[in-house]
Jmol script that loads the backbone (N, CA, C; Angstrom):
load data "model"
ATOM      1  N   MET A   1     -15.778  79.887 -65.897  1.00  0.00           N
ATOM      2  CA  MET A   1     -16.678  78.871 -64.451  1.00  0.00           C
ATOM      3  C   MET A   1     -15.590  77.852 -64.333  1.00  0.00           C
ATOM      4  N   LEU A   2     -15.280  77.003 -65.203  1.00  0.00           N
ATOM      5  CA  LEU A   2     -13.929  75.968 -64.179  1.00  0.00           C
ATOM      6  C   LEU A   2     -12.881  76.417 -63.225  1.00  0.00           C
ATOM      7  N   PRO A   3     -12.419  77.692 -63.324  1.00  0.00           N
ATOM      8  CA  PRO A   3     -11.444  78.023 -62.415  1.00  0.00           C
ATOM      9  C   PRO A   3     -12.035  77.946 -61.582  1.00  0.00           C
ATOM     10  N   GLU A   4     -12.728  78.797 -61.515  1.00  0.00           N
ATOM     11  CA  GLU A   4     -13.634  79.228 -60.222  1.00  0.00           C
ATOM     12  C   GLU A   4     -14.077  77.631 -58.865  1.00  0.00           C
ATOM     13  N   LEU A   5     -14.366  76.373 -59.860  1.00  0.00           N
ATOM     14  CA  LEU A   5     -14.965  75.388 -59.986  1.00  0.00           C
ATOM     15  C   LEU A   5     -14.060  74.487 -59.018  1.00  0.00           C
ATOM     16  N   ALA A   6     -12.796  75.155 -59.595  1.00  0.00           N
ATOM     17  CA  ALA A   6     -11.769  74.016 -59.013  1.00  0.00           C
ATOM     18  C   ALA A   6     -10.992  74.573 -57.906  1.00  0.00           C
ATOM     19  N   TRP A   7     -10.847  75.762 -58.075  1.00  0.00           N
ATOM     20  CA  TRP A   7     -10.934  77.003 -56.818  1.00  0.00           C
ATOM     21  C   TRP A   7     -11.407  76.282 -54.988  1.00  0.00           C
ATOM     22  N   SER A   8     -12.750  76.539 -55.200  1.00  0.00           N
ATOM     23  CA  SER A   8     -14.527  75.973 -54.718  1.00  0.00           C
ATOM     24  C   SER A   8     -14.004  75.104 -54.306  1.00  0.00           C
ATOM     25  N   CYS A   9     -13.721  73.170 -55.571  1.00  0.00           N
ATOM     26  CA  CYS A   9     -13.644  72.489 -54.573  1.00  0.00           C
ATOM     27  C   CYS A   9     -11.859  71.842 -53.619  1.00  0.00           C
ATOM     28  N   SER A  10     -10.700  73.073 -53.764  1.00  0.00           N
ATOM     29  CA  SER A  10      -9.592  72.858 -52.690  1.00  0.00           C
ATOM     30  C   SER A  10      -9.836  73.871 -51.771  1.00  0.00           C
ATOM     31  N   ASP A  11     -10.702  74.461 -52.167  1.00  0.00           N
ATOM     32  CA  ASP A  11     -10.685  75.207 -50.595  1.00  0.00           C
ATOM     33  C   ASP A  11     -11.992  75.155 -49.603  1.00  0.00           C
ATOM     34  N   LEU A  12     -12.698  73.717 -50.112  1.00  0.00           N
ATOM     35  CA  LEU A  12     -13.476  73.778 -48.872  1.00  0.00           C
ATOM     36  C   LEU A  12     -13.061  72.669 -49.407  1.00  0.00           C
ATOM     37  N   ALA A  13     -12.382  71.678 -49.491  1.00  0.00           N
ATOM     38  CA  ALA A  13     -10.641  70.102 -48.930  1.00  0.00           C
ATOM     39  C   ALA A  13     -10.185  70.553 -47.741  1.00  0.00           C
ATOM     40  N   GLU A  14      -9.847  72.246 -47.348  1.00  0.00           N
ATOM     41  CA  GLU A  14      -8.846  72.646 -47.189  1.00  0.00           C
ATOM     42  C   GLU A  14      -9.615  72.520 -45.515  1.00  0.00           C
ATOM     43  N   LEU A  15     -11.425  73.172 -45.591  1.00  0.00           N
ATOM     44  CA  LEU A  15     -12.194  74.189 -45.060  1.00  0.00           C
ATOM     45  C   LEU A  15     -12.214  72.608 -44.500  1.00  0.00           C
ATOM     46  N   ILE A  16     -12.178  71.356 -44.788  1.00  0.00           N
ATOM     47  CA  ILE A  16     -12.446  69.821 -43.702  1.00  0.00           C
ATOM     48  C   ILE A  16     -11.074  69.703 -42.969  1.00  0.00           C
ATOM     49  N   VAL A  17     -10.412  69.596 -44.427  1.00  0.00           N
ATOM     50  CA  VAL A  17      -9.053  68.977 -43.097  1.00  0.00           C
ATOM     51  C   VAL A  17      -8.676  70.181 -42.144  1.00  0.00           C
ATOM     52  N   ALA A  18      -9.093  71.429 -41.984  1.00  0.00           N
ATOM     53  CA  ALA A  18      -8.569  72.524 -41.077  1.00  0.00           C
ATOM     54  C   ALA A  18     -10.137  71.974 -40.069  1.00  0.00           C
ATOM     55  N   ASN A  19     -10.387  71.383 -40.244  1.00  0.00           N
ATOM     56  CA  ASN A  19     -12.383  70.822 -39.172  1.00  0.00           C
ATOM     57  C   ASN A  19     -11.476  69.132 -38.801  1.00  0.00           C
ATOM     58  N   ASP A  20     -10.587  68.951 -39.117  1.00  0.00           N
ATOM     59  CA  ASP A  20     -10.282  67.497 -38.955  1.00  0.00           C
ATOM     60  C   ASP A  20     -11.863  66.605 -39.065  1.00  0.00           C
ATOM     61  N   GLY A  21     -11.743  67.027 -40.238  1.00  0.00           N
ATOM     62  CA  GLY A  21     -13.242  66.517 -41.087  1.00  0.00           C
ATOM     63  C   GLY A  21     -13.523  64.897 -42.048  1.00  0.00           C
ATOM     64  N   ASP A  22     -13.948  64.685 -42.690  1.00  0.00           N
ATOM     65  CA  ASP A  22     -14.520  63.604 -43.012  1.00  0.00           C
ATOM     66  C   ASP A  22     -13.041  63.388 -44.515  1.00  0.00           C
ATOM     67  N   THR A  23     -12.670  63.111 -44.595  1.00  0.00           N
ATOM     68  CA  THR A  23     -11.209  63.252 -45.317  1.00  0.00           C
ATOM     69  C   THR A  23     -11.652  62.072 -46.736  1.00  0.00           C
ATOM     70  N   ALA A  24     -12.467  61.491 -46.640  1.00  0.00           N
ATOM     71  CA  ALA A  24     -12.803  60.667 -47.680  1.00  0.00           C
ATOM     72  C   ALA A  24     -13.613  62.248 -49.215  1.00  0.00           C
ATOM     73  N   ARG A  25     -14.177  62.887 -48.437  1.00  0.00           N
ATOM     74  CA  ARG A  25     -14.771  63.408 -49.154  1.00  0.00           C
ATOM     75  C   ARG A  25     -13.765  65.283 -49.312  1.00  0.00           C
ATOM     76  N   VAL A  26     -12.695  64.980 -48.275  1.00  0.00           N
ATOM     77  CA  VAL A  26     -11.653  65.577 -49.011  1.00  0.00           C
ATOM     78  C   VAL A  26     -10.961  65.652 -50.430  1.00  0.00           C
ATOM     79  N   GLN A  27     -10.285  63.348 -50.202  1.00  0.00           N
ATOM     80  CA  GLN A  27     -10.060  63.416 -51.807  1.00  0.00           C
ATOM     81  C   GLN A  27     -10.909  63.102 -52.366  1.00  0.00           C
ATOM     82  N   GLU A  28     -12.175  63.120 -52.446  1.00  0.00           N
ATOM     83  CA  GLU A  28     -13.439  63.208 -53.304  1.00  0.00           C
ATOM     84  C   GLU A  28     -13.478  64.891 -54.108  1.00  0.00           C
ATOM     85  N   LEU A  29     -13.417  65.740 -53.150  1.00  0.00           N
ATOM     86  CA  LEU A  29     -13.524  67.114 -53.565  1.00  0.00           C
ATOM     87  C   LEU A  29     -12.039  67.171 -53.829  1.00  0.00           C
ATOM     88  N   ASP A  30     -10.704  67.009 -53.744  1.00  0.00           N
ATOM     89  CA  ASP A  30      -9.283  67.044 -54.401  1.00  0.00           C
ATOM     90  C   ASP A  30      -9.631  66.491 -55.631  1.00  0.00           C
ATOM     91  N   GLU A  31      -9.974  65.448 -56.178  1.00  0.00           N
ATOM     92  CA  GLU A  31      -9.771  64.764 -57.036  1.00  0.00           C
ATOM     93  C   GLU A  31     -10.784  65.057 -58.638  1.00  0.00           C
ATOM     94  N   GLN A  32     -12.029  65.823 -57.813  1.00  0.00           N
ATOM     95  CA  GLN A  32     -12.191  67.512 -58.602  1.00  0.00           C
ATOM     96  C   GLN A  32     -11.517  68.128 -58.875  1.00  0.00           C
ATOM     97  N   ALA A  33     -10.952  68.747 -58.624  1.00  0.00           N
ATOM     98  CA  ALA A  33     -10.263  69.325 -58.829  1.00  0.00           C
ATOM     99  C   ALA A  33      -9.643  69.380 -59.110  1.00  0.00           C
ATOM    100  N   LEU A  34      -8.417  68.468 -59.261  1.00  0.00           N
ATOM    101  CA  LEU A  34      -7.382  68.373 -60.029  1.00  0.00           C
ATOM    102  C   LEU A  34      -7.660  67.790 -61.702  1.00  0.00           C
ATOM    103  N   ASP A  35      -8.860  66.822 -61.222  1.00  0.00           N
ATOM    104  CA  ASP A  35      -8.639  66.352 -63.058  1.00  0.00           C
ATOM    105  C   ASP A  35      -9.378  68.083 -63.244  1.00  0.00           C
ATOM    106  N   ILE A  36     -10.423  68.461 -63.012  1.00  0.00           N
ATOM    107  CA  ILE A  36     -10.048  70.783 -63.627  1.00  0.00           C
ATOM    108  C   ILE A  36      -9.034  71.307 -64.144  1.00  0.00           C
ATOM    109  N   ALA A  37      -8.249  71.340 -63.068  1.00  0.00           N
ATOM    110  CA  ALA A  37      -6.399  71.956 -62.500  1.00  0.00           C
ATOM    111  C   ALA A  37      -6.456  71.679 -64.036  1.00  0.00           C
ATOM    112  N   ASN A  38      -6.473  70.384 -63.881  1.00  0.00           N
ATOM    113  CA  ASN A  38      -5.205  69.120 -64.955  1.00  0.00           C
ATOM    114  C   ASN A  38      -5.828  69.447 -66.252  1.00  0.00           C
ATOM    115  N   SER A  39      -6.896  69.331 -67.135  1.00  0.00           N
ATOM    116  CA  SER A  39      -8.102  69.907 -67.799  1.00  0.00           C
ATOM    117  C   SER A  39      -7.943  71.273 -68.575  1.00  0.00           C
ATOM    118  N   ILE A  40      -7.318  72.362 -67.907  1.00  0.00           N
ATOM    119  CA  ILE A  40      -6.909  73.327 -68.117  1.00  0.00           C
ATOM    120  C   ILE A  40      -5.903  73.811 -67.879  1.00  0.00           C
ATOM    121  N   GLY A  41      -5.256  73.937 -67.534  1.00  0.00           N
ATOM    122  CA  GLY A  41      -3.466  73.120 -67.336  1.00  0.00           C
ATOM    123  C   GLY A  41      -3.241  74.723 -65.651  1.00  0.00           C
ATOM    124  N   MET A  42      -4.150  74.416 -65.188  1.00  0.00           N
ATOM    125  CA  MET A  42      -3.544  75.356 -63.809  1.00  0.00           C
ATOM    126  C   MET A  42      -2.779  74.764 -63.405  1.00  0.00           C
ATOM    127  N   GLN A  43      -1.144  74.682 -63.842  1.00  0.00           N
ATOM    128  CA  GLN A  43      -0.187  74.316 -62.219  1.00  0.00           C
ATOM    129  C   GLN A  43      -0.085  74.559 -61.625  1.00  0.00           C
ATOM    130  N   PRO A  44       0.158  75.845 -61.078  1.00  0.00           N
ATOM    131  CA  PRO A  44       0.193  76.363 -59.160  1.00  0.00           C
ATOM    132  C   PRO A  44      -0.879  74.965 -58.689  1.00  0.00           C
ATOM    133  N   TRP A  45      -1.938  75.417 -58.722  1.00  0.00           N
ATOM    134  CA  TRP A  45      -3.194  75.136 -58.305  1.00  0.00           C
ATOM    135  C   TRP A  45      -3.515  73.644 -58.344  1.00  0.00           C
ATOM    136  N   ILE A  46      -2.393  72.198 -59.075  1.00  0.00           N
ATOM    137  CA  ILE A  46      -2.294  71.507 -59.359  1.00  0.00           C
ATOM    138  C   ILE A  46      -1.350  71.181 -58.276  1.00  0.00           C
ATOM    139  N   ARG A  47       0.240  71.946 -58.211  1.00  0.00           N
ATOM    140  CA  ARG A  47       0.611  71.296 -57.565  1.00  0.00           C
ATOM    141  C   ARG A  47       0.076  71.543 -55.905  1.00  0.00           C
ATOM    142  N   ARG A  48      -1.106  72.084 -55.464  1.00  0.00           N
ATOM    143  CA  ARG A  48      -1.145  72.395 -54.078  1.00  0.00           C
ATOM    144  C   ARG A  48      -2.054  71.098 -53.554  1.00  0.00           C
ATOM    145  N   ILE A  49      -2.898  71.121 -54.651  1.00  0.00           N
ATOM    146  CA  ILE A  49      -3.494  69.589 -55.100  1.00  0.00           C
ATOM    147  C   ILE A  49      -2.824  68.514 -54.044  1.00  0.00           C
ATOM    148  N   LEU A  50      -1.474  68.818 -54.870  1.00  0.00           N
ATOM    149  CA  LEU A  50      -0.932  67.001 -54.324  1.00  0.00           C
ATOM    150  C   LEU A  50      -0.084  67.303 -53.705  1.00  0.00           C
ATOM    151  N   SER A  51       0.445  68.757 -52.991  1.00  0.00           N
ATOM    152  CA  SER A  51       1.267  68.192 -51.987  1.00  0.00           C
ATOM    153  C   SER A  51      -0.005  68.464 -50.305  1.00  0.00           C
ATOM    154  N   ARG A  52      -1.110  68.038 -50.471  1.00  0.00           N
ATOM    155  CA  ARG A  52      -2.036  68.602 -49.039  1.00  0.00           C
ATOM    156  C   ARG A  52      -2.397  67.076 -49.655  1.00  0.00           C
ATOM    157  N   ARG A  53      -2.380  66.411 -51.154  1.00  0.00           N
ATOM    158  CA  ARG A  53      -1.987  64.752 -50.796  1.00  0.00           C
ATOM    159  C   ARG A  53      -1.217  64.477 -49.535  1.00  0.00           C
ATOM    160  N   GLU A  54      -0.034  65.444 -50.031  1.00  0.00           N
ATOM    161  CA  GLU A  54       0.718  64.024 -49.202  1.00  0.00           C
ATOM    162  C   GLU A  54       0.821  64.358 -48.216  1.00  0.00           C
ATOM    163  N   VAL A  55       0.228  65.370 -47.918  1.00  0.00           N
ATOM    164  CA  VAL A  55      -0.471  66.260 -45.886  1.00  0.00           C
ATOM    165  C   VAL A  55      -0.689  64.959 -45.379  1.00  0.00           C
ATOM    166  N   LEU A  56      -1.818  64.252 -46.445  1.00  0.00           N
ATOM    167  CA  LEU A  56      -3.275  63.122 -45.562  1.00  0.00           C
ATOM    168  C   LEU A  56      -2.387  62.052 -45.618  1.00  0.00           C
ATOM    169  N   LYS A  57      -1.282  61.393 -46.058  1.00  0.00           N
ATOM    170  CA  LYS A  57      -1.084  60.226 -46.241  1.00  0.00           C
ATOM    171  C   LYS A  57       0.486  60.314 -45.134  1.00  0.00           C
ATOM    172  N   ALA A  58       0.762  62.177 -44.816  1.00  0.00           N
ATOM    173  CA  ALA A  58       1.303  61.514 -42.738  1.00  0.00           C
ATOM    174  C   ALA A  58       1.020  61.664 -42.314  1.00  0.00           C
TER     175      ALA A  58
END
end "model"
wireframe off; spacefill off
backbone 0.3
color backbone group
């Protein structure tokens, strides 16, 4: 169940970004997804989330 939650949080964050939405909410969702991904070792998902963070900083 945790992998699905991480994917859902990350997908929702991507949707919000694509629609020029609330960056604070994106950060919250990314943080939740990143915490889950780190706890269960989802390395590809960790890289994906960190990559989106870099894009948002630019």
